Backbone atoms as SQL, in Angstrom:
CREATE TABLE atoms (id INTEGER PRIMARY KEY, chain TEXT, resi INTEGER, resn TEXT, atom TEXT, x REAL, y REAL, z REAL);
INSERT INTO atoms VALUES
  (1, 'A', 1, 'MET', 'N', 16.983, -19.260, 13.058),
  (2, 'A', 1, 'MET', 'CA', 17.138, -18.175, 14.014),
  (3, 'A', 1, 'MET', 'C', 17.961, -18.661, 15.204),
  (4, 'A', 2, 'SER', 'N', 18.629, -17.737, 15.834),
  (5, 'A', 2, 'SER', 'CA', 19.414, -18.081, 17.019),
  (6, 'A', 2, 'SER', 'C', 18.488, -18.256, 18.215),
  (7, 'A', 3, 'ALA', 'N', 19.006, -18.871, 19.259),
  (8, 'A', 3, 'ALA', 'CA', 18.225, -19.061, 20.480),
  (9, 'A', 3, 'ALA', 'C', 17.818, -17.710, 21.085),
  (10, 'A', 4, 'ALA', 'N', 18.707, -16.734, 21.013),
  (11, 'A', 4, 'ALA', 'CA', 18.390, -15.411, 21.561),
  (12, 'A', 4, 'ALA', 'C', 17.246, -14.765, 20.777),
  (13, 'A', 5, 'THR', 'N', 17.282, -14.898, 19.458),
  (14, 'A', 5, 'THR', 'CA', 16.205, -14.338, 18.630),
  (15, 'A', 5, 'THR', 'C', 14.895, -15.064, 18.911),
  (16, 'A', 6, 'ASP', 'N', 14.967, -16.376, 19.068),
  (17, 'A', 6, 'ASP', 'CA', 13.762, -17.156, 19.399),
  (18, 'A', 6, 'ASP', 'C', 13.159, -16.681, 20.717),
  (19, 'A', 7, 'ARG', 'N', 14.004, -16.429, 21.714),
  (20, 'A', 7, 'ARG', 'CA', 13.502, -15.955, 23.013),
  (21, 'A', 7, 'ARG', 'C', 12.878, -14.567, 22.892),
  (22, 'A', 8, 'LEU', 'N', 13.519, -13.682, 22.133),
  (23, 'A', 8, 'LEU', 'CA', 12.994, -12.331, 21.927),
  (24, 'A', 8, 'LEU', 'C', 11.631, -12.386, 21.247),
  (25, 'A', 9, 'LEU', 'N', 11.525, -13.202, 20.220),
  (26, 'A', 9, 'LEU', 'CA', 10.268, -13.341, 19.490),
  (27, 'A', 9, 'LEU', 'C', 9.178, -13.936, 20.377),
  (28, 'A', 10, 'ALA', 'N', 9.502, -14.945, 21.145),
  (29, 'A', 10, 'ALA', 'CA', 8.529, -15.567, 22.043),
  (30, 'A', 10, 'ALA', 'C', 8.044, -14.571, 23.103),
  (31, 'A', 11, 'ALA', 'N', 8.959, -13.777, 23.646),
  (32, 'A', 11, 'ALA', 'CA', 8.578, -12.773, 24.650),
  (33, 'A', 11, 'ALA', 'C', 7.668, -11.724, 24.041),
  (34, 'A', 12, 'ALA', 'N', 7.969, -11.292, 22.828),
  (35, 'A', 12, 'ALA', 'CA', 7.118, -10.295, 22.158),
  (36, 'A', 12, 'ALA', 'C', 5.736, -10.872, 21.910),
  (37, 'A', 13, 'ARG', 'N', 5.678, -12.070, 21.383),
  (38, 'A', 13, 'ARG', 'CA', 4.380, -12.688, 21.051),
  (39, 'A', 13, 'ARG', 'C', 3.536, -12.978, 22.286),
  (40, 'A', 14, 'ALA', 'N', 4.178, -13.165, 23.434),
  (41, 'A', 14, 'ALA', 'CA', 3.435, -13.441, 24.667),
  (42, 'A', 14, 'ALA', 'C', 2.685, -12.218, 25.170),
  (43, 'A', 15, 'ARG', 'N', 3.076, -11.034, 24.720),
  (44, 'A', 15, 'ARG', 'CA', 2.449, -9.824, 25.261),
  (45, 'A', 15, 'ARG', 'C', 1.708, -8.981, 24.226),
  (46, 'A', 16, 'ILE', 'N', 1.538, -9.514, 23.020),
  (47, 'A', 16, 'ILE', 'CA', 0.824, -8.762, 21.984),
  (48, 'A', 16, 'ILE', 'C', -0.413, -9.520, 21.538),
  (49, 'A', 17, 'SER', 'N', -1.246, -8.835, 20.801),
  (50, 'A', 17, 'SER', 'CA', -2.418, -9.461, 20.188),
  (51, 'A', 17, 'SER', 'C', -2.041, -9.911, 18.786),
  (52, 'A', 18, 'SER', 'N', -2.216, -11.196, 18.525),
  (53, 'A', 18, 'SER', 'CA', -2.013, -11.745, 17.192),
  (54, 'A', 18, 'SER', 'C', -3.354, -12.209, 16.659),
  (55, 'A', 19, 'VAL', 'N', -3.606, -11.917, 15.397),
  (56, 'A', 19, 'VAL', 'CA', -4.864, -12.321, 14.784),
  (57, 'A', 19, 'VAL', 'C', -4.582, -13.144, 13.531),
  (58, 'A', 20, 'ASP', 'N', -5.406, -14.167, 13.316),
  (59, 'A', 20, 'ASP', 'CA', -5.266, -14.960, 12.104),
  (60, 'A', 20, 'ASP', 'C', -5.900, -14.203, 10.940),
  (61, 'A', 21, 'PRO', 'N', -5.707, -14.659, 9.712),
  (62, 'A', 21, 'PRO', 'CA', -6.263, -13.924, 8.579),
  (63, 'A', 21, 'PRO', 'C', -7.780, -13.703, 8.645),
  (64, 'A', 22, 'ASP', 'N', -8.528, -14.667, 9.153),
  (65, 'A', 22, 'ASP', 'CA', -9.984, -14.480, 9.252),
  (66, 'A', 22, 'ASP', 'C', -10.338, -13.333, 10.193),
  (67, 'A', 23, 'GLU', 'N', -9.698, -13.302, 11.364),
  (68, 'A', 23, 'GLU', 'CA', -9.954, -12.218, 12.314),
  (69, 'A', 23, 'GLU', 'C', -9.466, -10.891, 11.756),
  (70, 'A', 24, 'ALA', 'N', -8.333, -10.899, 11.068),
  (71, 'A', 24, 'ALA', 'CA', -7.831, -9.672, 10.451),
  (72, 'A', 24, 'ALA', 'C', -8.837, -9.144, 9.428),
  (73, 'A', 25, 'ALA', 'N', -9.429, -10.040, 8.655),
  (74, 'A', 25, 'ALA', 'CA', -10.437, -9.627, 7.670),
  (75, 'A', 25, 'ALA', 'C', -11.652, -9.025, 8.365),
  (76, 'A', 26, 'ARG', 'N', -12.041, -9.588, 9.503),
  (77, 'A', 26, 'ARG', 'CA', -13.172, -9.013, 10.265),
  (78, 'A', 26, 'ARG', 'C', -12.815, -7.608, 10.770),
  (79, 'A', 27, 'LEU', 'N', -11.596, -7.459, 11.275),
  (80, 'A', 27, 'LEU', 'CA', -11.163, -6.138, 11.732),
  (81, 'A', 27, 'LEU', 'C', -11.130, -5.151, 10.572),
  (82, 'A', 28, 'ARG', 'N', -10.667, -5.610, 9.429),
  (83, 'A', 28, 'ARG', 'CA', -10.614, -4.746, 8.238),
  (84, 'A', 28, 'ARG', 'C', -12.010, -4.291, 7.841),
  (85, 'A', 29, 'ALA', 'N', -12.960, -5.217, 7.855),
  (86, 'A', 29, 'ALA', 'CA', -14.345, -4.879, 7.505),
  (87, 'A', 29, 'ALA', 'C', -14.934, -3.876, 8.497),
  (88, 'A', 30, 'ALA', 'N', -14.419, -3.881, 9.723),
  (89, 'A', 30, 'ALA', 'CA', -14.892, -2.954, 10.758),
  (90, 'A', 30, 'ALA', 'C', -14.123, -1.633, 10.744),
  (91, 'A', 31, 'GLY', 'N', -13.196, -1.465, 9.780),
  (92, 'A', 31, 'GLY', 'CA', -12.504, -0.185, 9.652),
  (93, 'A', 31, 'GLY', 'C', -11.069, -0.155, 10.118),
  (94, 'A', 32, 'ALA', 'N', -10.477, -1.306, 10.395),
  (95, 'A', 32, 'ALA', 'CA', -9.073, -1.329, 10.823),
  (96, 'A', 32, 'ALA', 'C', -8.159, -0.835, 9.713),
  (97, 'A', 33, 'THR', 'N', -7.056, -0.234, 10.122),
  (98, 'A', 33, 'THR', 'CA', -5.999, 0.147, 9.196),
  (99, 'A', 33, 'THR', 'C', -4.999, -0.988, 9.122),
  (100, 'A', 34, 'PHE', 'N', -4.669, -1.423, 7.909),
  (101, 'A', 34, 'PHE', 'CA', -3.629, -2.425, 7.697),
  (102, 'A', 34, 'PHE', 'C', -2.333, -1.688, 7.388),
  (103, 'A', 35, 'VAL', 'N', -1.252, -2.105, 8.038),
  (104, 'A', 35, 'VAL', 'CA', 0.050, -1.487, 7.830),
  (105, 'A', 35, 'VAL', 'C', 1.023, -2.553, 7.330),
  (106, 'A', 36, 'ASP', 'N', 1.537, -2.344, 6.132),
  (107, 'A', 36, 'ASP', 'CA', 2.477, -3.239, 5.473),
  (108, 'A', 36, 'ASP', 'C', 3.891, -2.739, 5.746),
  (109, 'A', 37, 'THR', 'N', 4.687, -3.526, 6.477),
  (110, 'A', 37, 'THR', 'CA', 6.036, -3.111, 6.846),
  (111, 'A', 37, 'THR', 'C', 7.110, -3.703, 5.934),
  (112, 'A', 38, 'ARG', 'N', 6.692, -4.388, 4.886),
  (113, 'A', 38, 'ARG', 'CA', 7.659, -5.079, 4.023),
  (114, 'A', 38, 'ARG', 'C', 8.415, -4.116, 3.117),
  (115, 'A', 39, 'PRO', 'N', 9.640, -4.471, 2.779),
  (116, 'A', 39, 'PRO', 'CA', 10.390, -3.649, 1.828),
  (117, 'A', 39, 'PRO', 'C', 9.769, -3.728, 0.433),
  (118, 'A', 40, 'ALA', 'N', 10.096, -2.751, -0.392),
  (119, 'A', 40, 'ALA', 'CA', 9.539, -2.651, -1.742),
  (120, 'A', 40, 'ALA', 'C', 9.773, -3.920, -2.557),
  (121, 'A', 41, 'ALA', 'N', 10.924, -4.542, -2.405),
  (122, 'A', 41, 'ALA', 'CA', 11.220, -5.744, -3.186),
  (123, 'A', 41, 'ALA', 'C', 10.238, -6.871, -2.873),
  (124, 'A', 42, 'GLN', 'N', 9.862, -7.041, -1.612),
  (125, 'A', 42, 'GLN', 'CA', 8.883, -8.078, -1.261),
  (126, 'A', 42, 'GLN', 'C', 7.496, -7.724, -1.784),
  (127, 'A', 43, 'ARG', 'N', 7.130, -6.460, -1.695),
  (128, 'A', 43, 'ARG', 'CA', 5.820, -6.055, -2.215),
  (129, 'A', 43, 'ARG', 'C', 5.755, -6.299, -3.714),
  (130, 'A', 44, 'ALA', 'N', 6.846, -6.009, -4.425),
  (131, 'A', 44, 'ALA', 'CA', 6.877, -6.211, -5.877),
  (132, 'A', 44, 'ALA', 'C', 6.827, -7.701, -6.223),
  (133, 'A', 45, 'GLU', 'N', 7.534, -8.522, -5.470),
  (134, 'A', 45, 'GLU', 'CA', 7.590, -9.946, -5.784),
  (135, 'A', 45, 'GLU', 'C', 6.306, -10.690, -5.427),
  (136, 'A', 46, 'PHE', 'N', 5.741, -10.404, -4.251),
  (137, 'A', 46, 'PHE', 'CA', 4.622, -11.191, -3.752),
  (138, 'A', 46, 'PHE', 'C', 3.258, -10.522, -3.881),
  (139, 'A', 47, 'GLY', 'N', 3.233, -9.202, -4.030),
  (140, 'A', 47, 'GLY', 'CA', 1.978, -8.485, -4.124),
  (141, 'A', 47, 'GLY', 'C', 1.681, -7.694, -2.860),
  (142, 'A', 48, 'GLU', 'N', 0.498, -7.111, -2.837),
  (143, 'A', 48, 'GLU', 'CA', 0.105, -6.235, -1.731),
  (144, 'A', 48, 'GLU', 'C', -1.334, -6.505, -1.329),
  (145, 'A', 49, 'ILE', 'N', -1.663, -6.118, -0.123),
  (146, 'A', 49, 'ILE', 'CA', -3.053, -6.120, 0.325),
  (147, 'A', 49, 'ILE', 'C', -3.622, -4.764, -0.062),
  (148, 'A', 50, 'VAL', 'N', -4.663, -4.794, -0.861),
  (149, 'A', 50, 'VAL', 'CA', -5.263, -3.552, -1.362),
  (150, 'A', 50, 'VAL', 'C', -5.668, -2.661, -0.189),
  (151, 'A', 51, 'GLY', 'N', -5.254, -1.410, -0.263),
  (152, 'A', 51, 'GLY', 'CA', -5.629, -0.435, 0.755),
  (153, 'A', 51, 'GLY', 'C', -4.714, -0.372, 1.962),
  (154, 'A', 52, 'ALA', 'N', -3.743, -1.265, 2.056),
  (155, 'A', 52, 'ALA', 'CA', -2.819, -1.221, 3.191),
  (156, 'A', 52, 'ALA', 'C', -1.922, 0.008, 3.081),
  (157, 'A', 53, 'VAL', 'N', -1.615, 0.593, 4.222),
  (158, 'A', 53, 'VAL', 'CA', -0.695, 1.723, 4.288),
  (159, 'A', 53, 'VAL', 'C', 0.716, 1.145, 4.374),
  (160, 'A', 54, 'VAL', 'N', 1.604, 1.582, 3.509),
  (161, 'A', 54, 'VAL', 'CA', 2.983, 1.096, 3.519),
  (162, 'A', 54, 'VAL', 'C', 3.817, 1.991, 4.424),
  (163, 'A', 55, 'ILE', 'N', 4.359, 1.380, 5.470),
  (164, 'A', 55, 'ILE', 'CA', 5.303, 2.060, 6.356),
  (165, 'A', 55, 'ILE', 'C', 6.410, 1.050, 6.613),
  (166, 'A', 56, 'GLU', 'N', 7.533, 1.219, 5.962),
  (167, 'A', 56, 'GLU', 'CA', 8.600, 0.248, 6.115),
  (168, 'A', 56, 'GLU', 'C', 9.056, 0.177, 7.565),
  (169, 'A', 57, 'ARG', 'N', 9.526, -0.978, 7.947),
  (170, 'A', 57, 'ARG', 'CA', 9.836, -1.295, 9.335),
  (171, 'A', 57, 'ARG', 'C', 10.790, -0.292, 9.983),
  (172, 'A', 58, 'ASN', 'N', 11.731, 0.239, 9.247),
  (173, 'A', 58, 'ASN', 'CA', 12.733, 1.118, 9.846),
  (174, 'A', 58, 'ASN', 'C', 12.181, 2.464, 10.323),
  (175, 'A', 59, 'VAL', 'N', 10.976, 2.832, 9.936),
  (176, 'A', 59, 'VAL', 'CA', 10.402, 4.100, 10.401),
  (177, 'A', 59, 'VAL', 'C', 9.041, 3.920, 11.078),
  (178, 'A', 60, 'LEU', 'N', 8.638, 2.705, 11.306),
  (179, 'A', 60, 'LEU', 'CA', 7.292, 2.425, 11.819),
  (180, 'A', 60, 'LEU', 'C', 6.977, 3.156, 13.121),
  (181, 'A', 61, 'GLU', 'N', 7.856, 3.053, 14.102),
  (182, 'A', 61, 'GLU', 'CA', 7.574, 3.676, 15.399),
  (183, 'A', 61, 'GLU', 'C', 7.427, 5.189, 15.275),
  (184, 'A', 62, 'TRP', 'N', 8.248, 5.813, 14.458),
  (185, 'A', 62, 'TRP', 'CA', 8.161, 7.270, 14.286),
  (186, 'A', 62, 'TRP', 'C', 6.860, 7.671, 13.611),
  (187, 'A', 63, 'ARG', 'N', 6.377, 6.855, 12.694),
  (188, 'A', 63, 'ARG', 'CA', 5.177, 7.197, 11.925),
  (189, 'A', 63, 'ARG', 'C', 3.885, 6.877, 12.678),
  (190, 'A', 64, 'LEU', 'N', 3.936, 5.973, 13.666),
  (191, 'A', 64, 'LEU', 'CA', 2.722, 5.604, 14.396),
  (192, 'A', 64, 'LEU', 'C', 2.704, 6.040, 15.855),
  (193, 'A', 65, 'ASP', 'N', 3.779, 6.596, 16.350),
  (194, 'A', 65, 'ASP', 'CA', 3.808, 7.070, 17.734),
  (195, 'A', 65, 'ASP', 'C', 2.735, 8.130, 17.920),
  (196, 'A', 66, 'PRO', 'N', 1.726, 7.847, 18.762),
  (197, 'A', 66, 'PRO', 'CA', 0.624, 8.805, 18.927),
  (198, 'A', 66, 'PRO', 'C', 1.068, 10.193, 19.369),
  (199, 'A', 67, 'ALA', 'N', 2.199, 10.276, 20.063),
  (200, 'A', 67, 'ALA', 'CA', 2.674, 11.571, 20.553),
  (201, 'A', 67, 'ALA', 'C', 3.843, 12.114, 19.733),
  (202, 'A', 68, 'GLY', 'N', 4.223, 11.409, 18.694),
  (203, 'A', 68, 'GLY', 'CA', 5.402, 11.799, 17.930),
  (204, 'A', 68, 'GLY', 'C', 5.145, 12.899, 16.925),
  (205, 'A', 69, 'GLU', 'N', 6.162, 13.704, 16.711),
  (206, 'A', 69, 'GLU', 'CA', 6.020, 14.807, 15.759),
  (207, 'A', 69, 'GLU', 'C', 6.021, 14.338, 14.312),
  (208, 'A', 70, 'HIS', 'N', 6.460, 13.110, 14.051),
  (209, 'A', 70, 'HIS', 'CA', 6.523, 12.584, 12.689),
  (210, 'A', 70, 'HIS', 'C', 5.411, 11.574, 12.398),
  (211, 'A', 71, 'ARG', 'N', 4.437, 11.489, 13.276),
  (212, 'A', 71, 'ARG', 'CA', 3.363, 10.514, 13.085),
  (213, 'A', 71, 'ARG', 'C', 2.510, 10.879, 11.882),
  (214, 'A', 72, 'LEU', 'N', 1.964, 9.847, 11.273),
  (215, 'A', 72, 'LEU', 'CA', 1.059, 10.058, 10.142),
  (216, 'A', 72, 'LEU', 'C', -0.305, 10.480, 10.671),
  (217, 'A', 73, 'GLU', 'N', -0.712, 11.661, 10.342),
  (218, 'A', 73, 'GLU', 'CA', -2.008, 12.168, 10.801),
  (219, 'A', 73, 'GLU', 'C', -3.165, 11.369, 10.200),
  (220, 'A', 74, 'SER', 'N', -2.921, 10.710, 9.071),
  (221, 'A', 74, 'SER', 'CA', -3.985, 9.962, 8.399),
  (222, 'A', 74, 'SER', 'C', -4.329, 8.651, 9.107),
  (223, 'A', 75, 'ILE', 'N', -3.524, 8.221, 10.056),
  (224, 'A', 75, 'ILE', 'CA', -3.798, 6.985, 10.795),
  (225, 'A', 75, 'ILE', 'C', -4.659, 7.331, 12.003),
  (226, 'A', 76, 'ASP', 'N', -5.834, 6.752, 12.056),
  (227, 'A', 76, 'ASP', 'CA', -6.759, 6.971, 13.165),
  (228, 'A', 76, 'ASP', 'C', -6.430, 5.986, 14.283),
  (229, 'A', 77, 'HIS', 'N', -5.854, 6.476, 15.365),
  (230, 'A', 77, 'HIS', 'CA', -5.470, 5.614, 16.477),
  (231, 'A', 77, 'HIS', 'C', -6.664, 5.134, 17.293),
  (232, 'A', 78, 'GLU', 'N', -7.844, 5.609, 16.974),
  (233, 'A', 78, 'GLU', 'CA', -9.056, 5.143, 17.648),
  (234, 'A', 78, 'GLU', 'C', -9.594, 3.866, 16.993),
  (235, 'A', 79, 'ARG', 'N', -9.078, 3.527, 15.837),
  (236, 'A', 79, 'ARG', 'CA', -9.475, 2.307, 15.122),
  (237, 'A', 79, 'ARG', 'C', -8.366, 1.263, 15.256),
  (238, 'A', 80, 'PRO', 'N', -8.724, -0.004, 15.128),
  (239, 'A', 80, 'PRO', 'CA', -7.693, -1.042, 15.201),
  (240, 'A', 80, 'PRO', 'C', -6.651, -0.872, 14.095),
  (241, 'A', 81, 'ILE', 'N', -5.437, -1.308, 14.402),
  (242, 'A', 81, 'ILE', 'CA', -4.335, -1.320, 13.445),
  (243, 'A', 81, 'ILE', 'C', -3.815, -2.753, 13.372),
  (244, 'A', 82, 'VAL', 'N', -3.694, -3.268, 12.158),
  (245, 'A', 82, 'VAL', 'CA', -3.156, -4.612, 11.932),
  (246, 'A', 82, 'VAL', 'C', -1.844, -4.450, 11.169),
  (247, 'A', 83, 'VAL', 'N', -0.766, -4.917, 11.763),
  (248, 'A', 83, 'VAL', 'CA', 0.567, -4.795, 11.178),
  (249, 'A', 83, 'VAL', 'C', 0.969, -6.152, 10.600),
  (250, 'A', 84, 'PHE', 'N', 1.582, -6.123, 9.417),
  (251, 'A', 84, 'PHE', 'CA', 2.060, -7.380, 8.848),
  (252, 'A', 84, 'PHE', 'C', 3.367, -7.200, 8.112),
  (253, 'A', 85, 'CYS', 'N', 4.107, -8.299, 8.058),
  (254, 'A', 85, 'CYS', 'CA', 5.317, -8.401, 7.254),
  (255, 'A', 85, 'CYS', 'C', 5.095, -9.579, 6.308),
  (256, 'A', 86, 'GLN', 'N', 6.139, -10.158, 5.769),
  (257, 'A', 86, 'GLN', 'CA', 5.938, -11.244, 4.805),
  (258, 'A', 86, 'GLN', 'C', 5.440, -12.527, 5.470),
  (259, 'A', 87, 'GLU', 'N', 6.067, -12.936, 6.579),
  (260, 'A', 87, 'GLU', 'CA', 5.696, -14.206, 7.199),
  (261, 'A', 87, 'GLU', 'C', 5.355, -14.095, 8.678),
  (262, 'A', 88, 'GLY', 'N', 5.350, -12.895, 9.243),
  (263, 'A', 88, 'GLY', 'CA', 4.890, -12.717, 10.606),
  (264, 'A', 88, 'GLY', 'C', 5.944, -12.689, 11.685),
  (265, 'A', 89, 'TYR', 'N', 7.204, -12.569, 11.328),
  (266, 'A', 89, 'TYR', 'CA', 8.247, -12.511, 12.347),
  (267, 'A', 89, 'TYR', 'C', 8.540, -11.070, 12.757),
  (268, 'A', 90, 'SER', 'N', 8.971, -10.258, 11.808),
  (269, 'A', 90, 'SER', 'CA', 9.333, -8.880, 12.169),
  (270, 'A', 90, 'SER', 'C', 8.114, -8.082, 12.606),
  (271, 'A', 91, 'SER', 'N', 6.931, -8.424, 12.103),
  (272, 'A', 91, 'SER', 'CA', 5.737, -7.684, 12.534),
  (273, 'A', 91, 'SER', 'C', 5.415, -7.964, 14.001),
  (274, 'A', 92, 'SER', 'N', 5.734, -9.143, 14.504),
  (275, 'A', 92, 'SER', 'CA', 5.516, -9.417, 15.930),
  (276, 'A', 92, 'SER', 'C', 6.366, -8.485, 16.780),
  (277, 'A', 93, 'LEU', 'N', 7.628, -8.319, 16.394),
  (278, 'A', 93, 'LEU', 'CA', 8.506, -7.416, 17.132),
  (279, 'A', 93, 'LEU', 'C', 8.051, -5.966, 16.971),
  (280, 'A', 94, 'ALA', 'N', 7.569, -5.620, 15.785),
  (281, 'A', 94, 'ALA', 'CA', 7.083, -4.258, 15.545),
  (282, 'A', 94, 'ALA', 'C', 5.863, -3.954, 16.410),
  (283, 'A', 95, 'VAL', 'N', 4.934, -4.884, 16.489),
  (284, 'A', 95, 'VAL', 'CA', 3.736, -4.664, 17.300),
  (285, 'A', 95, 'VAL', 'C', 4.117, -4.507, 18.774),
  (286, 'A', 96, 'ALA', 'N', 5.085, -5.282, 19.249),
  (287, 'A', 96, 'ALA', 'CA', 5.536, -5.124, 20.635),
  (288, 'A', 96, 'ALA', 'C', 6.062, -3.709, 20.863),
  (289, 'A', 97, 'SER', 'N', 6.795, -3.169, 19.900),
  (290, 'A', 97, 'SER', 'CA', 7.291, -1.790, 20.017),
  (291, 'A', 97, 'SER', 'C', 6.139, -0.792, 20.053),
  (292, 'A', 98, 'LEU', 'N', 5.134, -1.023, 19.224),
  (293, 'A', 98, 'LEU', 'CA', 3.986, -0.107, 19.187),
  (294, 'A', 98, 'LEU', 'C', 3.188, -0.161, 20.482),
  (295, 'A', 99, 'VAL', 'N', 3.069, -1.341, 21.063),
  (296, 'A', 99, 'VAL', 'CA', 2.408, -1.467, 22.367),
  (297, 'A', 99, 'VAL', 'C', 3.181, -0.650, 23.404),
  (298, 'A', 100, 'ASP', 'N', 4.512, -0.726, 23.351),
  (299, 'A', 100, 'ASP', 'CA', 5.343, 0.048, 24.281),
  (300, 'A', 100, 'ASP', 'C', 5.153, 1.555, 24.105),
  (301, 'A', 101, 'LEU', 'N', 4.772, 1.981, 22.902),
  (302, 'A', 101, 'LEU', 'CA', 4.515, 3.404, 22.648),
  (303, 'A', 101, 'LEU', 'C', 3.137, 3.842, 23.122),
  (304, 'A', 102, 'GLY', 'N', 2.308, 2.875, 23.516),
  (305, 'A', 102, 'GLY', 'CA', 0.994, 3.214, 24.047),
  (306, 'A', 102, 'GLY', 'C', -0.178, 2.897, 23.132),
  (307, 'A', 103, 'LEU', 'N', 0.058, 2.287, 21.984),
  (308, 'A', 103, 'LEU', 'CA', -1.063, 1.905, 21.125),
  (309, 'A', 103, 'LEU', 'C', -1.757, 0.697, 21.742),
  (310, 'A', 104, 'ALA', 'N', -3.041, 0.815, 21.975),
  (311, 'A', 104, 'ALA', 'CA', -3.778, -0.245, 22.657),
  (312, 'A', 104, 'ALA', 'C', -4.419, -1.237, 21.695),
  (313, 'A', 105, 'ASP', 'N', -4.865, -0.771, 20.551),
  (314, 'A', 105, 'ASP', 'CA', -5.633, -1.626, 19.639),
  (315, 'A', 105, 'ASP', 'C', -4.805, -1.925, 18.394),
  (316, 'A', 106, 'VAL', 'N', -3.663, -2.584, 18.614),
  (317, 'A', 106, 'VAL', 'CA', -2.753, -2.921, 17.522),
  (318, 'A', 106, 'VAL', 'C', -2.533, -4.434, 17.540),
  (319, 'A', 107, 'HIS', 'N', -2.511, -5.025, 16.359),
  (320, 'A', 107, 'HIS', 'CA', -2.483, -6.483, 16.234),
  (321, 'A', 107, 'HIS', 'C', -1.463, -6.913, 15.195),
  (322, 'A', 108, 'ASP', 'N', -0.911, -8.097, 15.420),
  (323, 'A', 108, 'ASP', 'CA', 0.015, -8.721, 14.486),
  (324, 'A', 108, 'ASP', 'C', -0.771, -9.729, 13.643),
  (325, 'A', 109, 'LEU', 'N', -0.593, -9.687, 12.334),
  (326, 'A', 109, 'LEU', 'CA', -1.219, -10.671, 11.454),
  (327, 'A', 109, 'LEU', 'C', -0.368, -11.939, 11.478),
  (328, 'A', 110, 'THR', 'N', -0.860, -12.974, 12.149),
  (329, 'A', 110, 'THR', 'CA', -0.135, -14.236, 12.266),
  (330, 'A', 110, 'THR', 'C', 0.152, -14.807, 10.879),
  (331, 'A', 111, 'GLY', 'N', 1.413, -15.082, 10.617),
  (332, 'A', 111, 'GLY', 'CA', 1.798, -15.623, 9.314),
  (333, 'A', 111, 'GLY', 'C', 1.971, -14.576, 8.238),
  (334, 'A', 112, 'GLY', 'N', 1.687, -13.317, 8.554),
  (335, 'A', 112, 'GLY', 'CA', 1.911, -12.196, 7.661),
  (336, 'A', 112, 'GLY', 'C', 1.179, -12.256, 6.336),
  (337, 'A', 113, 'PHE', 'N', 1.741, -11.554, 5.368),
  (338, 'A', 113, 'PHE', 'CA', 1.146, -11.485, 4.034),
  (339, 'A', 113, 'PHE', 'C', 0.976, -12.882, 3.437),
  (340, 'A', 114, 'ALA', 'N', 1.956, -13.761, 3.673),
  (341, 'A', 114, 'ALA', 'CA', 1.889, -15.114, 3.110),
  (342, 'A', 114, 'ALA', 'C', 0.629, -15.840, 3.588),
  (343, 'A', 115, 'ALA', 'N', 0.289, -15.705, 4.873),
  (344, 'A', 115, 'ALA', 'CA', -0.903, -16.367, 5.410),
  (345, 'A', 115, 'ALA', 'C', -2.181, -15.736, 4.855),
  (346, 'A', 116, 'TRP', 'N', -2.195, -14.406, 4.739),
  (347, 'A', 116, 'TRP', 'CA', -3.354, -13.697, 4.178),
  (348, 'A', 116, 'TRP', 'C', -3.619, -14.190, 2.750),
  (349, 'A', 117, 'SER', 'N', -2.562, -14.232, 1.960),
  (350, 'A', 117, 'SER', 'CA', -2.668, -14.665, 0.572),
  (351, 'A', 117, 'SER', 'C', -3.086, -16.131, 0.482),
  (352, 'A', 118, 'ALA', 'N', -2.473, -16.996, 1.291),
  (353, 'A', 118, 'ALA', 'CA', -2.797, -18.421, 1.285),
  (354, 'A', 118, 'ALA', 'C', -4.245, -18.681, 1.698),
  (355, 'A', 119, 'ALA', 'N', -4.793, -17.801, 2.536),
  (356, 'A', 119, 'ALA', 'CA', -6.186, -17.944, 2.974),
  (357, 'A', 119, 'ALA', 'C', -7.174, -17.505, 1.892),
  (358, 'A', 120, 'GLY', 'N', -6.651, -16.950, 0.801),
  (359, 'A', 120, 'GLY', 'CA', -7.511, -16.564, -0.317),
  (360, 'A', 120, 'GLY', 'C', -8.069, -15.158, -0.233),
  (361, 'A', 121, 'PHE', 'N', -7.557, -14.352, 0.695),
  (362, 'A', 121, 'PHE', 'CA', -8.033, -12.977, 0.778),
  (363, 'A', 121, 'PHE', 'C', -7.408, -12.158, -0.343),
  (364, 'A', 122, 'PRO', 'N', -8.085, -11.070, -0.758),
  (365, 'A', 122, 'PRO', 'CA', -7.628, -10.341, -1.936),
  (366, 'A', 122, 'PRO', 'C', -6.263, -9.669, -1.785),
  (367, 'A', 123, 'THR', 'N', -5.476, -9.824, -2.845),
  (368, 'A', 123, 'THR', 'CA', -4.193, -9.150, -2.955),
  (369, 'A', 123, 'THR', 'C', -4.101, -8.630, -4.392),
  (370, 'A', 124, 'GLU', 'N', -3.134, -7.790, -4.604),
  (371, 'A', 124, 'GLU', 'CA', -2.886, -7.320, -5.962),
  (372, 'A', 124, 'GLU', 'C', -1.399, -7.256, -6.200),
  (373, 'A', 125, 'LYS', 'N', -1.037, -7.442, -7.429),
  (374, 'A', 125, 'LYS', 'CA', 0.352, -7.306, -7.836),
  (375, 'A', 125, 'LYS', 'C', 0.418, -6.190, -8.843),
  (376, 'A', 126, 'LYS', 'N', 1.149, -5.138, -8.498),
  (377, 'A', 126, 'LYS', 'CA', 1.233, -3.977, -9.373),
  (378, 'A', 126, 'LYS', 'C', 2.229, -4.230, -10.485),
  (379, 'A', 127, 'GLU', 'N', 1.883, -3.755, -11.649),
  (380, 'A', 127, 'GLU', 'CA', 2.774, -3.858, -12.788),
  (381, 'A', 127, 'GLU', 'C', 3.942, -2.902, -12.598),
  (382, 'A', 128, 'THR', 'N', 5.127, -3.380, -12.877),
  (383, 'A', 128, 'THR', 'CA', 6.296, -2.519, -12.809),
  (384, 'A', 128, 'THR', 'C', 6.802, -2.278, -14.230),
  (385, 'A', 129, 'LEU', 'N', 7.329, -1.104, -14.441),
  (386, 'A', 129, 'LEU', 'CA', 7.848, -0.760, -15.776),
  (387, 'A', 129, 'LEU', 'C', 9.291, -1.078, -15.908);
């Protein structure tokens, strides 16, 4: 990454809540919504977290903006939201954007899907035809 990208990422991470896989699992058990921002190719190659809502990164803010006309009504903004990508970089920037939109209980999964999987938490790989 470039120095500018490193600074942007560090600034975002300094002002957001990041949770490790164990804490994310506790939030999930308490009713948190998991949001998978990875593209379809990564989900197909590496697998998915069962029950996660897929909202690709390019439309995340529109789908989760509490005041937006395109928000997903199925997302309960009164419950925690845990956002993840493959390794935890783009999700940090995404969570910073969501905080700017006014979401208070939103968290970045440190290390992303890779960390969740490495910690032994359940994932699934869907069969493709």
